[in-house]
N, C-alpha and C positions, 0 to 999 in steps of 0.2 A: 503493500500500498503506498505509494510515493508521497500521498496528500493524506493528512490525518483529518477527516471533514468535523468541523465544528462551526457553531452559529455563534455570530458577534453580536452583543447590544452594542449598537453605535447611537442611540437617540440621543440629540442632542451633543452628540459630539464632532468635533470639526474632523473633517475628511477633504482631502485634497486632489482635485482633477485635474491632470495635465492634458490640455489638448483641448480645441475647441470645436470638432469637425461632429457629424453624424452620430457615430460610435461614441465619442465623449458623451454625446445628448443623452443616449441610452443609458449609459452607465451613472449617470448623475439624476435620472429618473429613478433608476433602483435606490440609489443612495438616500434620496429624497423620501421615497417611501418607506424605508427603514427610519426615518427620521434624522438623519444626519445633516449635518449643516453643512453645505458644501460649498467650497470655493474652488473657483475655476480658473487655473493658469493659463493666458494663450494669448499671443499678440492680436490674433482677431478671433471672432465668434463666429460660425457659421448661423442659419436663421434657427435651427431647432434649440441650440445652446443661448440664443441673444433671446429668443420668447422664454424661455426658462428663466436668464437674470431681470427681464423686465418684470417678470409675475411674481419675484421676490423668491422664486424658488432656489437661488445661488447666489453667491457674491463673485465678482468677477475682478481680476487682478490683470490690468491690461500690459504683460508684459512676458518675457521670455521665462524660462524655469530658472531658478537659481537654489542653493541648498537652503538658505535662508527661509525660501517660501516652506519648506519643512516643519517650520518652528512649531512646536503644539499640536501638531496633526498625529490624529491615532491613526488613519487608514489614508492609504496613498492608491490612487490608479492612474498608472500611464497610458493614454490614449494617442499616441502620435505616431505616424509612418518615419520616424527619424531613428534608425537603429542605435547611433552613436548615444542621440539625446537619452533613448531607454535607457541604454545601459548604463549610463552616468546616473539616470536618476534611481534605478534599481541600485546602483552601490551605495548612494547616499542614504537612502532609507535603509538598508541593511549596516549600515555603520549607524545609525541611529537607534536599529532594533525596533522600525517600523514596518507595520506588514504592506508590503505591495504588490499590486497586480500591474503588468504590462502587458495589455491587449495582443493576443496574437504573438507571443513570446513564451510560452511556457517555462524555458531554461531562465527566464529572468525574474518569475515570480517567486515569493516565498507564500503567497494565497492564489487559487484559482475562482471564480465566479463560475456557479454551476447553472445550470437551465432549473427555472424555479417554479412551480405549482405552489400557487399562495392560498389556503386555503385558512388565513388566519385567524385563530393562532395556530392552527396546522400549518408548516412548511415543509413543502416535502423539496429536498434537492438533488440532481442528478448531476455527475460529472463525469468525465471521461479523463480527468488531470490533465487538459489542453490538447490530449491527441487528436480527438474530433468533435468540435462543437455542435456540427451537423449530425452526428450519432445521438449525442445527449438530448439536443432538441428534437429526436425523433421520438427517444426513449421517454422524455416527457411528454410529447404527446400521445402517447400510447396510454400512459399514467394517467392523463387527463380522463380519460373514458373512463377509467376507474375509481376516479375519486370525486364523489359530487360536489358540486360548490357548498352543499350544507353542511359539508363536514366542519367548518369554522362555529357555525351556530350550534353542533351537536358537541365539538369541543368545550366551546363557551358554557353548555348546560351541565357537562360533567363535572367542570372547575368549579361550579355554585355548589354541586351537592357531593365535591370530594368528601368534606369533612364531616357530612352527617354521614355519609355512607360507612366511610372508616368507624366511626361510633356505635352507628348500628349494626355492623358485622365485626368482630374482635379478630376473627382468624382470616389472614391474606388470601386463603383457599375459597372462604366464601364470598369476600369483597370482589375475588377474580372474576367466580361463576355470576356474580349479580351483573359486574360491569358488561360481560360476556353476553349477557340476554339483552342489557339496554343496548349494547354498540352492535348487536347483530338480529336484534328484533324490532317488532313495530314500533318502538318508540322513536329509536333512529330514523326510521322509514316515515314519522309525521315530523319528525326535524325536516328530511330531505323535501317534503312536499309542503314546508312552510306552514304546519301546524303547530306552531312554537308551545301556545297555551295549554292544547291539549298533550303534546308530547311531556310539560312538567307534571301535570294532573297525573299524566299516566305512570310517572317516573317515581312521585310520590305516594301513589297508589302502589305502587310494585314495591316498596321500601316496608309498607305495612301489611303486607301478605305475608303468611307464615311459609315457610319451605314447604310445608305439604298440600298449598294451593295448586290447581292444574292451570298451568300459563295459557291463556286463548292465543291461538293462532291468527294468520294474519291471509287475505286472498289479495292477490297483484293481479288484474283484469290489464291484460298487455297485449297491444296489437303488434302483430309482428311483422305487418307492412307486406304487400306485395308479391314478396319474393327474393329479393336482392339483401342478402343479410348484410350490407354496408348501408343502406337504409333505417335500420334499428336505430334508435335514440339511444342514449348513453343510458339512461333509467332502465328502458327494458333491458339493456344488455346486463346491467348492474343486477337486475331481479331475479334475471333468468339465469345468473350465477349464484345465489344463493336459496334457492325454495328448495323444499324437502319435495315437492311432488308435482308434476304438471299435468295439466289436462288440456290436450292438443284437439284443432281440429283437421280436416284433410286438407285446409287451404294452406295450412304451414309448412314451407318449403324445406326438405330435409336437410338443406347446408343451415338455416334455422333453429331447428331442432338441436342439431349436433350441438350449437351452442350453450344450451340448458347444461347448468350442472350434471357434471357424469353420475354421479351417486343418486341424482333424483327420481324417483318412482315416475315411471310414463305411464299415463293413462290416456289412450286414444276415444275420443268421443266423437269424432266427426262425423257428419250427414251427407247423403249423395240426394240429386232430385228424387223423388219418389220412394226412398230408402233410409231410415231412422236407424241408425245402430244404436244412439242412446237419446230417449226424448230429452226434451228441453228441463222440463221440470226434475230427471233424474239428477242431472248434470247439476242443478240449482241445489238440490239437495246433497249431493255428494261434496260440492264446495262448503256448506255448511258444516256437513259430518268431518271433513278431514280438518278446517280450521279448526272447530273444538275438540281436537284430536292434540292440538298444540302445535300442527305444522303450519310450515309456511307454503303456501301454494298459489302455484302458477297458473292462472287460466290464460292460455297462448291462443289469441286469435287470428286470423288471415284478416290482413287489411288493419282497419281501425273497428276500437270494438262498439262504437256507436253510430257507426253506418253501415246498417244491414246487417248488423253482427249480434242482435239480442242483448249488448252488453249491459242496457239498461234492465232487463229483466232479471240479469243472473246480480246485480246488485242491488236490487231493490229488496231480492230474497235476502241477501247478506244484510241489509238495513234493519230489516224487519228481526234478524235473530241477533244484532249487536255484535255480528262479527266486524272487525276492522278491516278496511279495504282500501285500494287505491286504484287508480284508473290510469294507465300511461297510455296515449293515443300513439296511433300508428298512421303511417303516409297509406292513405286509402286507395283502392286498386287503381279508382278513376284518376288521380294525380298520377302514382305513379307509371302506369302503363301508357299512358296518355304521353307524359313524358319521353318515355324509353322508346315509344313509337313514333315522336317527333311530330305530335297532334297538341296543339295547344289549345286547351278547353275553351279558353276566351281569345278574340281576335279584334283589333279595332277595326278591321274591314268585312270581318266574318262573323263574331258572334261577341253580342253585349251579355248576355247570360249562359245560364249553364243550370242543367236539372237531373239530378240523380234519380233514379227510378229502378225498383226491383222486378226483373221478369219472373220473377217465380209464380208459378200455377198453380192455383186452388182449385181442386174440382174439374183438374184439365182446362182450366178455362185463364184465359190473362184479363186481370181486372184492372184497366190504367185509366187515366185521367186523360184521353187522346187529344181533347181541344187545347187542356195546357201544352201539350207535346208537341203540336201541331201550330208552330208559332216561329216567324221570321226572326233571323239575326240571333238565335239559339242553336245551342248545343247539346244534344240529349244523349246521357250516359246511363244504360241498362246494365244492372248486376243480375248475373243470373240468368240472362236471356236467352243462351243457347238453345236450350228444349224446348221454349216457344217461340223461336225465330220467325217460323212461317207465321204464325197470328198476331205477331208484333208489327211485322213489315206490311200486313195485308190492311192491319188494325189502324197504320199510318198513313197509308196511302187512300183508305176507305174515305177516313176523315180529315183530307185535304192534303197530304202532305206530298209534293212532286216524286213522282218513282223513282226521278235520275238523281235524286240527294245524295250527296256522297255518305258513304257509309264507311266502317271499319270494325274488325272482329280484329282483337288480341288476346291471344292463345297463351297462357303462361308466361303474362308481362313480367319485363326487369329480369327474368332468368337465362341461362344460355339457350335454352328451350323455347325462347319467345318467337311467335310468328305473328305477322302481321299481314291479314288479307283484307284488301282495299275494292269495293264494288260500289254499289247502286242499293237503295232500299229496295228495290224491284227485285235484284237479284241475289242479294245476300245471302241468303237461305241456301239457294244453290250453290254459292261460291263455298257456303261452310260445310256442305255435304262432299261437294268436289275434293276438298282440302282435309276433308276426315278431321274435323276439329273435335276433339273430345275434352280436353281437358279446361282449367278454369279460363272462362272465357268473357272479356270484357267488349262491350259492345258500344259502337261511338255514332253517332248519326249527326252530322251537320255540315255545312259549308268547310269548316275547319279541316275537315278530314283531307281537302286537297292538297293540305300543305305537307302531307306526308313526305310524299317523293323528296322534295326539296330540304326537309328539314331533318330525315331519320338520321340518325347516328348512332344509335345501339345496334350489333348484330346486321345481319343480313336483309331483316325488315320485311 
């Protein structure tokens, strides 16, 4: 280990920055965020450094560096492109035992500046010892996806109750178990969801409970998006990684399911048209039962839970039973599939509105508000419309839509298996049959479909 990792308290401490360019400005901003009193030594200042000085964030000495500038300083950063000057600064700092960082010259540094993940009071630093700042930034970006912004608030909550918990649990092992339950359970999730008062109340209640009390689990209703794992939200991925059991449907792509915690129990509750493997009320009851067993339950749904996903029905049951839950929206199929097909849902020249409807047939009949759908300058997006496509297209034409209206079918959108079939309202059923479309398929009808050929960017299209 070439560098010893350490965090310095520089609040209200004098810090010296040599250099006035953009790099110097970025370092000055970091020092200012940590509370340091920044002095910049440079004959001239770039725009960013000048703005910092004018705002009162730093003091400027309009001169070249001299050893006297180090008087009283607690920390020094050299951000010049003059190697000889940098060596002189580093040597002078070592002689005075002042920590010094020379940008892009790790051999001259007595400390290095890591890539920082700031969740104050939680701070995570990633460093390669100056060998590869780009790699450090990439690692930081990866960690950013795993560390919610709410961790700072969580740390503050824990800090307020640390003494009280220590008095309540005299044995270190008991305290550790208590804090693990807080930091990995519903209380933490309440903080991440912005429900600070509920989290504090739940923590106080947990303190009063006896060891024999059965902890209540939580349900995560998570939108898995249309298929591409890269479209998952940070929160969705985090909850997928900490669940005890997952209930998923057929619209959840296998690569997304692979991201669920490996040890989690998997329960398939998917449905197909005209065939229900598990009834909705059974799913609702299962969610309640598992949560009452103290489990963290992930309900993973394709697309977005609140757009033709029956998510409202599921959380209504949870609310009635007093089960803690949270809902994580996902990119709905209309947005994801249309984007990957190069079909804007709205466009100044073609569509000023967009309508989402479901083509799911009840009693072998499609029930739609045809008048609302047959409107000018409008895009119609139909979920679950493949099975009733003949009836849908016939109904639109019968109620006034031009048979020549452009239309598209997007099968398995956003995935490597995506297929886009373009036609008109009149010939769309025939094209679906000719191309043997069977997978999850979205229907888009409107003038915007004309843009597919020029805007398609993903796959073969």
